LUMTIRO-207266 format. One line per field, with one value per residue (C-alpha): residue in three letters; x, y, z negated. Coordinates in pm, whole numbers, plus 50000, padded with zeros to 5 digits. Example, Ala and Ser with C-alpha at 12.3 -4.5 7.8 and 13.67 -1.06 7.14 Angstrom:
<pts>
residu c(ALA  SER)
px c(51230  51367)
py c(49550  49894)
pz c(49220  49286)
</pts>
This chain:
<pts>
residu c(MET  GLY  THR  LEU  HIS  GLY  LEU  VAL  PHE  PRO  ILE  ASN  ALA  LEU  PRO  GLY  CYS  GLN  LEU  VAL  LYS  GLU  GLY  ILE  ASP  ARG  ILE  SER  PHE  ASP  ALA  ASP  VAL  LYS  SER  GLU  ALA  VAL  ILE  ARG  TYR  TYR  GLU  ARG  VAL  ASP  ALA  ASP  LEU  LEU  PHE  TYR  PHE  SER  ASP  ILE  VAL  ILE  GLN  ALA  GLU  ALA  MET  GLY  ALA  LYS  ILE  LYS  PHE  ALA  PRO  ASP  ALA  MET  PRO  CYS  VAL  SER  GLU  THR  ALA  GLN  GLU  ILE  ILE  SER  PRO  SER  PRO  SER  ARG  VAL  GLY  ARG  MET  GLU  VAL  ASN  ALA  ARG  VAL  LEU  ARG  ARG  LEU  ALA  GLY  VAL  PHE  PRO  HIS  LYS  LEU  ARG  SER  THR  LEU  VAL  TYR  GLY  PRO  PHE  THR  VAL  ALA  GLY  GLN  VAL  ALA  GLY  GLU  GLN  ASN  VAL  LEU  ARG  ALA  THR  ILE  ASP  ASN  PRO  ASP  GLU  LEU  GLU  GLY  LEU  LEU  GLU  LYS  THR  LEU  GLU  CYS  ALA  ILE  ASP  TYR  GLY  ARG  TYR  LEU  LEU  ASP  ALA  GLY  ALA  ASP  VAL  LEU  TRP  VAL  SER  ASP  PRO  LEU  SER  ALA  LEU  LEU  PRO  PRO  GLU  LEU  PHE  PRO  ARG  PHE  ALA  GLY  ASP  TYR  LEU  ALA  ARG  LEU  PHE  ALA  ILE  TYR  PRO  GLY  PRO  THR  ALA  LEU  HIS  ILE  CYS  GLY  ASP  THR  SER  ALA  MET  ILE  GLU  GLY  MET  ILE  GLU  THR  GLY  ALA  ARG  GLY  ILE  SER  PHE  ASP  GLN  CYS  MET  ASN  LEU  LEU  ALA  VAL  GLU  ASP  ARG  VAL  PRO  GLU  ASN  ILE  ILE  ILE  ILE  GLY  ASN  LEU  ASP  PRO  VAL  GLU  VAL  VAL  GLU  MET  MET  ASN  THR  GLU  GLN  VAL  ALA  ALA  GLN  THR  ALA  ASP  LEU  VAL  SER  MET  MET  GLY  ILE  LYS  PRO  ASN  PHE  ALA  LEU  SER  THR  GLY  CYS  ALA  LEU  PRO  PRO  SER  THR  PRO  MET  ASP  ASN  VAL  MET  SER  PHE  VAL  GLU  GLU  GLY  ARG  SER  ARG  LEU  ALA  LEU  LEU  ALA  PRO  HIS  ALA  GLU  ASP  LEU  ALA  ALA  LEU  ALA  ALA  THR  VAL  HIS  LYS  GLY  ASP  ARG  ASP  GLY  ALA  ALA  THR  LEU  VAL  LYS  ARG  VAL  LEU  ASN  ARG  ARG  ILE  PRO  ALA  ARG  SER  ILE  ILE  GLY  SER  GLY  LEU  MET  ARG  ALA  VAL  ARG  LYS  ALA  SER  ALA  ARG  TYR  GLU  TYR  ARG  LEU  CYS  PHE  LEU  PRO  GLU  VAL  LEU  LEU  ILE  VAL  ASP  ALA  PHE  TYR  GLN  GLY  TYR  LYS  CYS  LEU  GLU  THR  LYS  ILE  ASP  ALA  GLY  ARG  GLU  GLY  THR  PRO  GLN  ILE  VAL  LEU  GLY  THR  VAL  LYS  GLY  ASP  PHE  HIS  GLU  ILE  GLY  LYS  ASP  LEU  VAL  ARG  ILE  MET  LEU  GLU  ALA  ASN  GLY  MET  ARG  VAL  LEU  ASP  LEU  GLY  VAL  ASN  VAL  ASP  GLY  ALA  ARG  PHE  THR  GLU  ALA  VAL  ARG  LEU  PHE  GLY  VAL  SER  VAL  VAL  GLY  LEU  SER  ALA  PHE  THR  THR  ALA  ALA  ARG  ARG  GLN  LEU  SER  GLY  ILE  ILE  ASP  GLN  PHE  ARG  GLN  GLU  GLY  LEU  SER  HIS  VAL  SER  ILE  LEU  VAL  GLY  GLY  ALA  ALA  VAL  SER  GLU  LYS  VAL  ALA  ARG  ASP  VAL  GLY  ALA  ASN  GLY  TYR  GLY  ARG  ASP  ALA  VAL  GLU  ALA  VAL  LYS  MET  ILE  GLU  ASN  ILE  LEU  LYS  ARG  SER  ARG  ALA  SER  ASN  ASP  ASP  ARG  LYS  HIS  PRO  GLU  ALA  PHE  SER  SER  VAL  LYS  SER)
px c(69543  69790  69951  69636  69527  69518  69717  69524  69516  69288  69227  69434  69706  69467  69496  69816  69767  69719  70077  70263  70137  70095  69730  69624  69663  70025  70037  69914  70184  70494  70612  70841  70565  70339  70633  70648  70271  70292  70553  70506  70166  70262  70546  70223  69994  70135  69971  70066  69978  70097  69931  70042  69778  69578  69270  68980  69089  69449  69321  69031  69317  69561  69287  69167  68906  69021  69007  68973  69206  69184  69411  69084  68928  68978  69043  68728  68636  68515  68511  68519  68709  68677  68920  69013  69396  69640  69854  70252  70205  70582  70501  70179  70356  70110  70115  70451  70508  70281  70566  70772  70642  70612  70978  70999  70781  71002  71320  71175  70910  71116  70920  70612  70364  70330  69981  69889  69552  69417  69074  68827  68777  68417  68442  68661  68482  68250  68453  68623  68276  67987  67888  67470  67589  67792  67558  67266  67490  67499  67137  67125  67470  67645  67917  68057  68055  68294  68477  68561  68600  68938  69075  69022  69130  69402  69538  69473  69716  69965  69883  69911  70273  70404  70317  70391  70747  70774  70754  70410  70357  69958  69739  69433  69143  68874  68563  68281  68031  68004  67804  67539  67501  67212  67375  67280  67503  67836  67990  67979  68093  68238  68349  68514  68743  68840  68913  69146  69304  69422  69544  69855  69948  70002  70073  69823  69542  69250  68862  68658  68329  68136  67779  67585  67740  67550  67382  67702  67915  67980  68046  68363  68468  68442  68695  68937  69036  69222  69037  68707  68718  68376  68170  68085  67704  67795  67717  68006  67779  67543  67766  68105  67904  67950  68300  68553  68806  69082  68932  68987  68710  68878  68654  68490  68432  68281  68562  68298  68059  68356  68707  68601  68332  68393  68631  68921  68758  68456  68671  68833  68522  68356  68669  68723  68324  68423  68724  68502  68281  68511  68837  68770  68746  69119  69030  68997  69169  69076  68986  68782  68464  68637  68906  69002  68860  69167  69026  69007  69145  69468  69488  69168  69340  69654  69325  69157  69488  69686  69279  69261  69596  69560  69223  69328  69629  69424  69208  69414  69547  69171  68991  68969  68780  68559  68495  68358  68152  68033  67902  67770  67547  67450  67342  67075  67280  67168  67368  67670  67660  67696  67985  68216  68123  68264  68591  68655  68607  68866  69119  69112  68967  68826  68378  68355  68553  68350  68030  68126  68348  68136  67789  67697  67843  67595  67302  67391  67480  67118  67018  67194  67124  66687  66759  66861  66597  66818  66690  66368  66232  66210  66594  66652  66452  66709  66997  66896  66814  67163  67296  67097  67211  67591  67580  67405  67742  67899  67618  67859  68127  67980  67807  67851  67556  67403  67556  67563  67240  67128  67225  67019  66624  66451  66097  65892  65596  65253  65090  65405  65494  65808  66141  66386  66540  66533  66673  66990  67028  67076  67273  67512  67507  67597  67883  68014  68009  67684  67437  67127  66721  66455  66111  66056  65711  65384  65516  65322  65469  65399  65689  65939  65872  65890  66221  66380  66280  66375  66703  66811  66891  66991  66850  66581  66528  66147  66147  65844  65739  65408  65201  64972  65258  65431  65122  65278  65535  65447  65223  65536  65788  65535  65424  65784  65776  65451  65618  65950  66197  66299  66672  66619  66698  66438  66594  66343  66386  66199  66055  65785  65981  66202  66408  66100  65894  66162  66151  65742  65683  65938  66254  66614  66713  66609  66864  66859  67000  67134  67459  67302  67107  67445  67707  67420  67368  67720  67820  67525  67650  68021  67842  67685  68004  68213  67903  67890  68275  68266  68039  68229  68525  68406  68702  68841  68567  68639  68989  68889  68604  68864)
py c(54968  54892  55121  55260  55461  55800  55758  55912  55724  55661  55265  55155  55331  55226  55659  55597  55424  55843  55885  55603  55611  55187  55092  54891  54587  54600  54766  54412  54192  54427  54507  54779  55030  54886  55022  55350  55402  55347  55527  55866  55839  55815  56059  56302  56146  56158  55915  55690  55346  55274  54991  54791  54904  54534  54437  54233  53866  53803  53515  53373  53376  53233  52915  52900  53112  53323  53699  53952  54265  54597  54914  55113  54947  54688  54313  54101  53718  53592  53260  53057  52766  52474  52292  52453  52505  52552  52752  52860  53263  53297  53093  53324  53585  53839  53794  53790  54153  54282  54125  54313  54566  54619  54522  54890  55052  54994  55098  55426  55493  55344  55493  55497  55146  54927  54671  54364  54343  54026  53925  53735  53350  53348  53700  53466  53145  53355  53434  53021  52936  53223  53421  53355  52969  53022  53226  52940  52679  52871  52747  52442  52330  52399  52085  52146  52525  52510  52246  52504  52782  52618  52611  52953  53021  52876  53062  53397  53264  53163  53469  53686  53522  53609  54006  54042  53866  54104  54412  54420  54596  54559  54246  54416  54211  54294  54056  54220  53911  53846  54154  53953  53708  53722  53840  53440  53280  53547  53336  53061  53134  53397  53520  53228  53168  53536  53470  53175  53458  53652  53459  53433  53779  53930  54306  54538  54375  54508  54447  54628  54436  54705  54812  54831  54626  54781  54390  54206  54431  54201  53889  54140  54225  53842  53776  53970  54250  54488  54789  54773  54967  55088  55184  55523  55457  55378  55632  55613  55852  55558  55253  55392  55259  54917  54853  54853  55087  54907  54800  55086  55256  55329  55523  55682  55987  55826  55777  55862  56120  56299  56224  56163  56395  56702  56942  57032  57271  57002  56739  56948  57086  56685  56519  56835  56769  56410  56468  56685  56428  56151  56313  56338  55947  55788  55488  55665  55635  55885  55688  55640  55432  55192  55190  55545  55483  55434  55795  56018  56327  56352  56650  56515  56267  56485  56748  56459  56327  56693  56861  56550  56549  56922  56892  56595  56803  57097  56856  56672  56864  56892  56577  56486  56752  56758  56400  56424  56769  56522  56286  56472  56643  56313  56225  56530  56593  57022  57166  56914  57062  57446  57364  57169  57442  57707  57486  57396  57816  57888  57626  57881  57597  57736  57820  57660  57339  57382  57378  57156  56825  56889  57000  56956  56628  56504  56603  56506  56103  56161  56211  55907  55708  55777  55719  55405  55397  55361  55614  55770  56194  56213  56067  56356  56620  56622  56598  56899  57053  57003  57179  57472  57499  57480  57699  57994  57995  58023  58279  58597  58406  58366  58713  58712  58622  58904  59201  59312  59326  58931  58654  58384  58413  58081  58001  57718  57761  57880  57614  57481  57607  57300  57465  57215  57160  57550  57617  57350  57470  57871  57806  57603  57917  58198  57917  57920  58336  58375  58625  58485  58602  58380  58472  58216  57967  57948  58166  58280  58343  58753  58712  58552  58774  59096  58996  58900  59208  59462  59286  59168  58790  58561  58236  58118  57843  57638  57424  57164  56873  56801  56657  57012  57247  57012  57130  57485  57492  57452  57819  57977  57918  57981  58328  58382  58337  58567  58827  58844  58671  58384  58491  58330  58036  57776  57517  57329  57070  56872  56583  56600  56685  56439  56522  56430  56631  56945  56903  56831  57170  57354  57415  57473  57195  56943  56969  56611  56750  57028  56980  56988  57205  57496  57278  57394  57723  57804  57671  57925  58192  58103  58133  58429  58635  58491  58567  58940  58955  58911  59141  59378  59253  59241  59230  58960  58740  58850  58726  58405  58350  58407)
pz c(26192  26402  26668  26847  26592  26769  27112  27394  27684  27969  28174  28388  28627  28942  29031  29115  29435  29530  29496  29754  30134  30143  30034  29768  30002  29965  29626  29465  29669  29650  29321  29387  29593  29282  29063  29234  29229  28880  28780  28960  28755  28442  28516  28582  28316  27987  27850  27491  27648  28027  28176  28565  28783  28727  28919  28805  28983  28986  28738  28914  29218  29013  28974  29316  29413  29776  29748  29999  29997  30148  30191  30041  29808  29508  29489  29522  29502  29883  29802  29429  29395  29545  29306  28997  28940  28634  28739  28539  28597  28689  29010  29071  29282  29214  28880  28855  29034  28693  28513  28680  28707  28318  28307  28514  28269  27974  28126  28241  27955  27631  27402  27563  27465  27768  27786  27937  28089  28091  28205  27944  27991  28040  28331  28505  28535  28694  28960  29005  29013  29042  28792  28822  28816  28458  28313  28413  28269  27947  27939  28204  28196  27851  27841  28152  28107  27792  28026  28216  27998  27817  28118  28159  27836  27921  28179  27987  27723  27939  28170  27836  27622  28000  27992  27683  27704  28021  27749  27682  27307  27325  27431  27589  27735  27937  27958  28138  28228  27856  27841  28013  27741  27504  27192  27021  27281  27300  27000  27178  27557  27518  27128  26997  27315  27271  26935  27028  27326  27039  26805  27018  26946  26584  26706  26828  27085  27210  27354  27623  27779  27955  27979  27639  27347  27094  27006  27015  26813  26534  26754  26923  26580  26504  26797  26615  26832  26680  26877  27037  27368  27414  27767  27825  27776  27486  27136  26967  26691  26689  26618  26455  26101  26216  26266  25970  25939  25988  26361  26604  26799  27133  27387  27562  27817  28180  28373  28703  28650  28416  28483  28894  28964  28782  28780  28536  28310  28317  28178  27918  27818  27812  27626  27328  27319  27225  26960  26841  26722  26677  26604  26245  26235  26094  26317  26648  27019  27292  27610  27891  27840  28176  28401  28630  28981  29216  29356  29054  29127  28954  28824  28604  28473  28354  28190  27999  27824  27739  27669  27412  27230  27200  27053  26820  26753  26604  26400  26218  25955  25877  25988  25618  25488  25765  25759  25390  25472  25782  25553  25297  25507  25701  25309  25343  25064  25060  24779  24884  25220  25102  24818  25104  25353  25088  24995  25370  25461  25186  25316  25673  25886  26173  26158  26491  26382  26076  26331  26581  26409  26003  26037  26391  26375  26113  26266  26597  26428  26333  26629  26789  26516  26577  26926  26864  26602  26310  26121  26108  26079  25727  25699  25999  25840  25488  25735  25863  25586  25467  25802  25772  25397  25508  25779  25580  25419  25775  25903  25832  25974  26329  26472  26813  26826  26685  26827  27171  27446  27433  27720  27597  27541  27375  27227  27150  27386  27285  27081  26951  26599  26571  26551  26471  26855  26910  26585  26667  27039  26868  26645  26868  27123  26828  26695  27098  27096  27262  27183  27184  27107  26901  27011  26713  26797  26953  27210  27520  27911  27816  27592  27803  28072  27870  27662  28066  28172  27796  27812  28147  28024  28282  28090  27922  27695  27670  27380  27380  27106  27177  27501  27470  27473  27763  27939  27863  28088  28446  28416  28166  28509  28712  28523  28618  28998  29001  28852  29039  28818  29028  28981  28539  28515  28307  28104  27935  27602  27320  27230  27477  27778  27992  28288  28514  28296  28448  28801  28796  28609  28816  28569  28656  28395  28108  27839  27663  27338  27184  27277  27638  27656  27539  27774  28116  27945  27926  28311  28399  28232  28368  28713  28687  28585  28863  29074  28947  28975  29379  29375  29178  29374  29769  29939  29686  29789  30191  30142  30021  30244  30545)
</pts>
């Protein structure tokens, strides 16, 4: 399976630029400055696989393209190559810089794995000759394009060997432009060249292609890469069955929306969720869906790595049992689900792990496959039935949702008798220690507002599966406002609802699925508790403001 299994690492080391006073332009040319930035970065970020701060244009530059450098931005192509050069990496200044940084990393972190970052022949061809020109040439001038690809492949092979000789342990190749190829053209213009590139190294290799690669997964596997790095837009649950067990699934926390833009607690929560789904796979490595932007907060990067490693360690002793449970539920085997839940309980596996990485994983995988049109409603219903059968064996272990005053009110709106989605939200909320009042189905606005007044809850979830039910949402939400309950956060979800519908009806949020709904509710309750604490201790709030 190779040495990538079980590793935790973000792709590249670009946030390291924050740790030196020099700009990215200077870092790109100075081995001492780049080494200082990268070493400081990995002294803080305890990653299992180390990169050397690479940019995407380095091979195109060596082949003759003109590059624009700036202190506060990554290098980019300013002009395509007028003449194609066949470079020798040891004589290319910036390639030699990266080799020197790899040697420094080997000296400072001798027990860590180090990686190349080589760019695929098709991507480099696009930078050398112009991306649109290359894409057009796949149809109107394929022979000439293949001549160019032979040259960019030669450069990639020479550069890859040079970095491996400098101390890299992993041959990592990124080929983002190839994502724009039609699947039937991927082998001819990208896959075959990548296969020849990976053939130079018998050790661990990885291929990353940005964007939605669902149509070319088999082509990526045929390159011979021993690990496939998936973009953050890919739902790993939907594609995992297409990846053989001897190939590592690498991914795929969102580097921008999550790691760069969220706070440390949110990064940890998103990381924990990804691990709960994928950590039971024997061929999984936890990483980001692409390179982290240079501006990513260091605390967030550290949170990702630390939380990821901790969660994987907690899950590891139970991974095989939980994987068996998840597979049984996903087959729709109700009796088998109940039997396995009892078995894993006897082995003292925590109830939340049983739900998250066993039962709920199966349902979320069904949801992902349904979204990709890989399965249909009859199969989903059987999976949900198996989920419930297993969950019944756990109900006595999860009593937080049944004792005390409710914190959340849920219900399917009037005229709608569908309850699967709502029930999944309730179960997940209860599994996470929240108290829920479930009003059931066919609930009118008066029952919702009555429950809110009776229990003083601050969050209401409205579910609508049908188009007719969707029309009820705005009226129910207006009723809350008219009755002086504007402080209540109202979330909507269900098959008939979208983010646009949520905005149009005046909801405070939209839960695309049960997992997203639970995260939103957790955040609302957390903010509510913080607000209550401020009111209880106004002097503390005043001191913070001052």
